[in-house]
N, C-alpha and C positions, 0 to 999 in steps of 0.2 A: 478535676476531681482528686481530692486529697487521698493519700494513702497512709496506712498505719506505719509506725515506725518499724523499720526492718524489712519492709516490702519494697524491693527495688523497682517493680513493675506495677502499673495499674491493671485492674482486672481485664479491661478491654485489650490492654497491650499483650497480656499473657494468652488470651483467645487467638489474637492474630499474630502470635509469634512464629507459628508455623502455617503453612498454607493449608486451607480449609479444603477438605475433599467432600464431593457432593454426596457420596454413599456412606461416609462416616464422619457426620458432623458432631461437634461436642455437645454433650446433654444441655448445657446452660443455653446454647443457641437453639437448638432443636425445640426445646420447651417454650421459648418465647418468640418463635418465628412468626411472622406475619406478613402476608403478601401486601406489597405497596400498591397504592391506588394508581390506575392506569393513567390518570390525568396529571400525575406527578411529573415533575421535571426530571428526566433521567439523563446520565452522562452520554448515553449512546442511543440516537435515535434513528441511525441510518441502518436500513435492513441489509444493505451490502455487507459481505463478508470481510470484515477489517481485522486483521491480527492485533489482539491487544498486547501491549507490552507488559510484562509481569513487573517491572520495576516501577512503572508509573502508577499502576493499581487504579486506573480509570478516575484520577483525581484532578483531571484537567478542567479546572472550572471554566476558564475562558473559552474552551471548546463547547462545553455545556451551554453556556451563556450565548455563544454565537450561534448555536443551532436554534435557539428561541427567538432571536431578534433579527434574524436573516429575513429576506424577503418571503413573507408568508402572505402573499396577495395574489389575486387572479386579475391579470391585466385584461383578459377578454371580457369578464363580467364586471369589472371595476370594484372588487370586493377585497377587503383585508381580513385576515384571521389572526386570533391570538397565538395560535400554535400550528405545528405542522400536521397535527392529527386532523384539526378541522379542516384544514387546506386540503388534505387527501380525501376526506369525506365530501368536500365540495366538488372535487374533481369527478366523482361518481355520481353526482346528483343530476336530475332531470334538467335543472337550469343551465349547468355547463354544457350538457350535452346538446341542448337545444340551441344555445348560443354558438357552439362549434359547427353545427349545421348550418346555421344561419351564415357564419363567417365563410364556410366552404362555397356557399352558394352567392356569395357577394352581397348579402342583405344585412341590414343593421341588426345589432344584438339588442336585447331587451334587459330591463331591470327584474329584480326579483318580484316587486308588486306587479308589474306588468304581466310577467309569466303566470303568477297566480290567477290573474284576471282571465287569461286566455284558457287556463286549465278549467276554471270555474264555469266558463261558457261551453266547454267541452264535456262537462260532467254528465249531462242528459244523453247525449249521443253515445258516450262510452258505455254507460250503464246499460244500454240496450244491445250492445254489440260485443260485450265480453265473451258471452258463451260461444259465439260464432268464431270469433278470431282465435281464442285460446283453446287447448286441449282441457278434457275434464280434470286431469291430474295436475295441471298447472294453474287453475284458477285460485287456488288458495295460497299460492307463494307470492309474497309481497314484492319480490324482485321481478317476477313476470308481469304484475300488475303495473309495476312502475315503467318497465320497458314498453307495455301495451299503451300506456297513457302518453308517453314520449312519441312512440311510433304513430299513434292516431292523430296526434296533434301535427306532426311533421307532413303526415298524408294529407290532412285537411288543407294545410298552408300551400302544399306543392301541387294539390289537386290531381294526385295520381290515384290509381287503382289500389283498393286494399286486398292485396293477396299476401300470401304467406311468404313469397320470395322477398318482396319489396319490404315487408315488415321486418325480415331478418336483417336487410341491409342497414336499417336505422337502428336495431337493437343493440344495445352495448354488448360487448364480448363478456363471456363469463370470467369471473375473476377466479384465478387459480388458487388453490388451497394453500393458505399460509402466506399469500403474497401481502406486502406491506406490513407485516408484523416485524416488530424489532426482534433481533436474535436473542436478546437477554430478557429473562423475567426476574424482576427485582423484588427483594424482600427487606424487611426491616426487623430488628430485635431490640428489645429494651435493655439488654445487657451491653449494647454498644452505643455510642454517641448518636444523638438524633440525626446528625449530618452524615451518618455512615450507613450506606446501602450494600446489600449482598446480592450478587446477580449470578443466575445459572442459565446455562444455554438452553434455549427451548428445544433444541433438537435431541437432548437426553430424555425427553418424554415421548411416550408413544402418541399415536394419533387419537386413541380413545382418551388418554390422559389430558390432552390439550383440548377436548371438546368442553369440559367444564372447568372454566377459569377460576372459579371460586374454591376449588379443592386441590390447588397446587400445594398448600401446606401439608394437607394430609397425605397427599402422594409423596412429598419428600420424606416424611416421616416413614412411611411404608418402604421406601427404597433403601433404608439404612441396613448396612450389612455389618455383621461382627467380624473384626479382624481375624484372619486365618493364620495360625502358627506355621512356621516352616515345616514341611514335611520331614519326618525322620527317615533315617536309612532303612532299608528292609533287613530284617534280622534272620529271614529263612535261608540266607546264603544263595539264593537263586540268582541268575543273571538279570532277569526282569525286574524292573523297578515298578511297584505298584502306583497306579494314578494318584496324585493327591486329592484331598477333599475339593480344591479349587476347581477341579475339572468338572464338577458336578454343580458348581455354584453358578450364578447369572454371570454371563460374559457377553462381549460385544465383538463384532469382526470389522476390522479396518483394512483397506488396501488401497493402494495408489499405483497407477500405470500411466506412463507416458515417456516419450523420448527413448524407448528401448529399455526403460527401467520399470521393474515390478517390484512391490514390496507388499507382503500381506502378513496380518498378525491377528491373533485372537488373544484377547486380554481379559482376564477375570476381574469383575468389579469389586469383589472382596479384597480388601488390602492384605498384604502379607507383613506380619510382625517380624522384625529382625532386630538384633542387638547391635547398638552403636559402639564403635571402638571407645568413646569416652564414656559410655555407660548409658542407660536408658534404651527405650524402644524406638524403632524407626519404622514407619509404614512404607511399603514399597509395592509396586504394581506387580502381579503375577502374570506372566506370559505363558499361555498354554501352548501356543504354536506360532512359529514365525518362519518366514522364508522370503528370500530376495532373488530376483533374476536380472541379469543384464546381458543385452545383446547389441551388437553394432547394427542399428537400423536407421540411424539419422545420418543424413549427408553432411559431412563435415564443411564448415564455413559457409554453407548454404541453407541449412535447416530443412525441416520436413522429413517425412518418411519417404522410403523408396517407392511405396505403393501409391502414395499422393503424387509424386513426381511422374510415375508412369502414366497415371491416370490424366495428367494435365499435358504432357509432352510426348507421351508415347514410351514404349518399353526401351530403356538403354541396354546396350550390349557390352558394356565394360565389366571388367572383372569385380570391381566394387560393387556395381549394381547387382550383380549376381549373388555376391556374398550377403548384401543387405537383404535381398528377396528370401534367400535361404535362412537367414536369422530372423526375419518377420515371421515366417511359418513356424520356425522352431519355438520362438518366444509364445506364440499363441497356443501350441500344443503344450509347452510346459505349464502355461498359467491354467489351462483348463484341466490338465491332469491333476494340478495342486488342488484347484477347487473341488474336484471329484474326491480326492483323498481326504479333504477337510469337510465333506458334505454333512456329515452328521453333527459336527460342532457348528457349522454355519446355520443349519436347521434349528439347532437349539439356541443360537445367539438371539439376544433381546433386540438389538439394533445392529444394522449393517451400514457403515460409513464407507462410501466409495468415492474416489476421485478418478474419473477416466476422461481425459482431454482428447477430443477429436473422434470423429465417428468410427474410425478403424479400432481404437482402443475400446469403445463402448461395445463394439460388435464382439471383440474378444471375450468380454465379460458376460454380456447379456445375448449373444447369439443372434438368431436361434441356431442350436446345434444339438445333436444327440447327446443326451445326458446332462442337459443344461442345469445348472445349480443356482446361479443368480437370474432374477427375472426383473423387468422394469417395473411391473406392477405390484411389487412386493411392498406392503405398507411399512416394513420395517426399514426400507431403504433411505438413506440420508446422504447429504453432502456435507462437507467441512464448512462451517459458518466463518470461516477465516482463510486467509492466504496460506497457502502450503508450498513447499520447495520440492526439490528433487526427491523421487520415491526411494527412500531408504529406510532402514529399520530405525534409525535415530529419529527421522522425521515422523515415523508413524508413532513412536513413543512420545515425541514432543506433542503431536496432536491429540494423544489420548490424555496427556496431562492437562493440555489446554481445555479439552472438552469437560473434564471432570473436576476441574479445580473452580472454587467459588471465586468469583471476582468481587473485590472490595473496592467501594467508590465512595469518596468523601467530597461532597459538594457544598457550595455555600448557599444555603436556603434563602438567606435574606437577599443576596445579590440576584438570585433567580427570580424572587418574588418582585423586586424592583423592576426588573427587565420585563416580567410578564405585565406588570401594571402600565409600564410605558407602552408596551405593545398593544395593550387593551385600549389605551387612550388614542393611540394612532389608528386603530381599526374603528372606534367610534367616530372619529373625525372623518375618516374617509367614508363610513356608511352615511354620515349626515350629508356630506357632499354629493353622494351618489343619488339621494332622494330628491334633491333639488331639480334634477333634470331626467328626462327619460333615457337619453343617451348616455351611457356612463363614459366618463373620461379615463384616460390612463392614469395610473398613480403618478403623482407630481414628483419630479426630481429637482433637486437643489441645483439652482443655475450658477454657473461660474461668473464672477464678476470680471469686468474688462481689466481691472488691476492684476487679478490672479491669472487671467490668460496671458497678459504681457509678462508676468513673472515666470509662468511656465515656458513661455517662448525664450526668455533669456536663459533660463535653466538649460535647456536643451542646447542651445547655440554655444554656451560657455562651457559646458561639460565636453561637448564634441571637440572645441578648440584645445582644451587643456589636455585631454586624452592624447592628441595628436602633437603636443609640446609646441604649439604655435604661440610662442610668448609675445611677439609683436601684435599678432592678431588679437590676442586676449586683451592687451592694453588698449588697442584701437577700439575694440568692442565696448569695453567699460567706458571709455572717454566718450564716444559717439553717442552712447545711450544713457549718459550721466548716472551710471550705476556706482554704487559704493564697491570698494575693492573687498568689503566683508560682506557682500550680497549673499543672502540665504536662499538656497536652492529650494524649490517647491516641487512636489508636496513634501512637507518635512516629516511625515510618518512613514516614509519608505525606509528600507533597510540601507540603501545605498546613501541617501541624503541624511539619514541618522548618524552613519559613521563618518561621512565627509559633508558636512552642511555648507561649507564656504569654498570658494575657488582655491584658497591657500591649502585647506585640508585635502582637497581632491587632488591638487598637484603633487603633494606630499605622498599621498596614497598610491599614486601611479608612478612614482619616482621620477619626477620631471624637474631637474634642478635649474634649468634655464627659466621655467615659468615662475618657479619659486623665487629665484633671485629678482626677476623682473617685478613680481607682485610686491615684494618687501622693499625694494630700493626705489622703484618709480612710481608704483601705484600706492604705496605706504599701506599696505594690508597689515592688520594687527595679528602678530604672532601669538598673542596671549589668549585669543578666542579658543574656547573649547567645543567639542562636538557633544553629542548626547550621552557619550560614554565618560565625559569629563577629561578627555584628552586633548592636548594642543596639537597643532599641525606637526610639530617636530617629533611628538610621541608616536605617530603612525607613519614616520618615513621608513622606507624599506631597506635602502642600502646607504653606504658610507658616502657617496658622492651627492646624494639628496641631503644627508644631514650636514654635510660640509657647506652646502649652499645657505643654510640658515646661519653658520658661523661666519661665512664671508659677509652675509648681510649685517651682521653684528658689528664686525670690523668696519664696514663702510659707514653705517648710520651711526655708529657711536653708542656708548653706554647709556646716554641720557634720553634716547629716543624712546625706548620701550623698557619695560621690566623684564630683561631677559632671563633672570632667574625664574621668574613665574612662568615664562614660556618654555622652560627647560632646555634652553639652548646653551651648550658648553662654552668654553672660552672662545673669543674671536679668533679668526684665521684669515690672514690675507688671501687675496686672489692669486698672488704668485706662489705663495706656499702650497695653496690647494692644487695649482697646475703642476708644481713640481712633484708633489705626492702621487698625483694621477699619472704623470710621466714615468715615475719610478715603478709604480705597480705595473703599468703597460708593459715596460721593459723587462721586469721580472717574469711576467707572463710569457713574453716572446722568448725569453732565455730558456725557460723551462719546456716550452714547445720545441724548441731547436734541439736541446739535449734529448728529449724523447725521440725525435726523428732520427738523431745521429745513432742512438743506441739500437733503433729499429733496423737501420741500414746496416750496422755491424752484424746484427744477428742474421740478417739475410745473406750476408757476404759469407758468413761462416757456415751456413746450412746449403748455400748454392753448390760449391765444388764437390760435394759428397757423391754426386752421381757420376763423376768421371775420374775414379781414384785409379783404375786400371790403366796400364799402357798397351797391353797386347789384347787381342781378342781370341776367343776359342768358341768355335760354333756359332759365330754371330753374336755372342753375348759378351759384355765386358768382363775380364778376369777380376777376381776379388770382390765382386758384387753379387750377393745372393738374389734369388728370385724373391720378389715381394709377394707376400701372402695377400688373400682377399681382404682381410682385415685391415692391413697396412695400406692397401690401395683406397679402401672406404675412408680411412681415417685421413689420407693425404686429400681426397676429393673434398672432405668436409672441413678442411683446415680454413680457418678465417670465417666460418659461418656461425650465425647466431643459433641457438638451441632450437628455434622455431623453424629455421632453414633446415637444420639437420633432419628434424622430424619429417618435414615435407619431402626431403630428398630419400629419406628411408621408406615413406609411403609409396613414393612412385617407383622406387626400385622393387618393392614387393608387388605392386600392381602389375609391372611388366613381367615379373616372374610368373606371376599367376596367369597372365594372358598367355604366356609361352607354353605353360603346362596344359592348359585348355586346348590351345591350337594343335599341340602333339596328339591329344587324345581324339 
């Protein structure tokens, strides 16, 4: 897109210059916003909470492409599907449920045409028995009719009595609300390029707003909030500060609890305007209330809370266990008191985002207890649709920013269309093959040829020998199997074989000079061959002795054997010179170690006689030597210990002191 002279940025670059906030979108985007079709290829199709990286911006086209071309087939029914959505719909169909029951009973599965024939034969009997099997309020529900059809068909084949209990056994489980839905809702706009999509987390919409998927654009427009100016200081001179206007604006509640850490925060959805140091306005989040607690409740080095350990192994009687039990009770009291103090703000919150790991933490928040504030059946309750870390105020603010920030994705529509066309062609071929026989066959897999099997075997054997620096064994294996010294490892698309595709590259990467010298001088391996990164074997050598092996080979083979400059090998070096340099380096290292030991012995000799300075004694104590304080004794005990050992010793000392105090009580 061309720009006018003097404009340094394109219009779309100016719109995406700062992060987009869900509740304060630019007017250009808001007026042209459109919901993306559900069948469109989206960058993220996995419903599991995966934390998106802000710097990547969901522009990973390879990942999107991989999601559409991965195995989207059903081996049980012998069907293939163009995308994941159709595969999930098939999993919930009568055909898949029937074949699953057939498989569990050890019977043969049926094709789609055969299943339709069975259902057609059953129509007459089902039409006369619907009223007796189903309740009056369930007859009009298509899902119940669907489960009734499948249940009746299974009962007829199994020749069992048609009662309600047996019908429930074969009925599919009721699907949970929101299960299988992608975490992001995608939109497009004409002011941005056609390959750019905007994503908003589904959890920021209420349950009522999610019912009608065609009204998402209108809902987003209604959610827009005007930025609030920073509250001015009170002018009446009183000590109390009046609540800012944001206290009455829409806000949400976020909290996390786990591992003895609790963090709670109430954040206003209206952004706050503030002045930048360089000039201009800056939008910031307004935190109405926040609080964090931390108690020592988790058993160090072992994990798990003290209450969970008591339930599994019985109550422990150590001082640390008593402290952890007390801290657990105190943490529960503090959290519930805080929720009670925030009750009015929580009740006015539009949404409640809670992360509570473990049954104990959930009981802390959801009770039941007197004066309970949070409830499990609250329709505003949400989880975080991405991974979160330790419960801190900074983590809550990061979660809020992640929830309310619009995701920008740029994908290659042409590549996705080509992948979808290829998948559709494979699905049509699979469907044509399944119609030929009544018993579906499993999806065909590409068979490995005998040559590839032999190459894979040679790869595993050679790599094992090279990693163990077995130079004679490597030469013997190459000779006995008539393999080239520049043999390419299979499969070539793995990261390891991409970096080290030949025996010489692998020997250089694992720093094996003996194998390198044997491959170059005896097997005549080519040092000029490159890997997938365009590097020769010398380029990936890790230490000096490995690089010297290439120089020794250059000296022994001569300049005319290979183009050593193309292989990046420096000037030749004789074997004797290499050995002398290695011996000199070894002697220098031994000399430095000897000097270090001598200095350490001298230091110990100077510090040793200080305890016996006095000649006479008085009262059983040496003269001239003062009584050591407790800090000096502890320092002497911890001398030579690592920081971790010092910490462990201090914890044990405190635990013994606590046990002694409790014993005296």
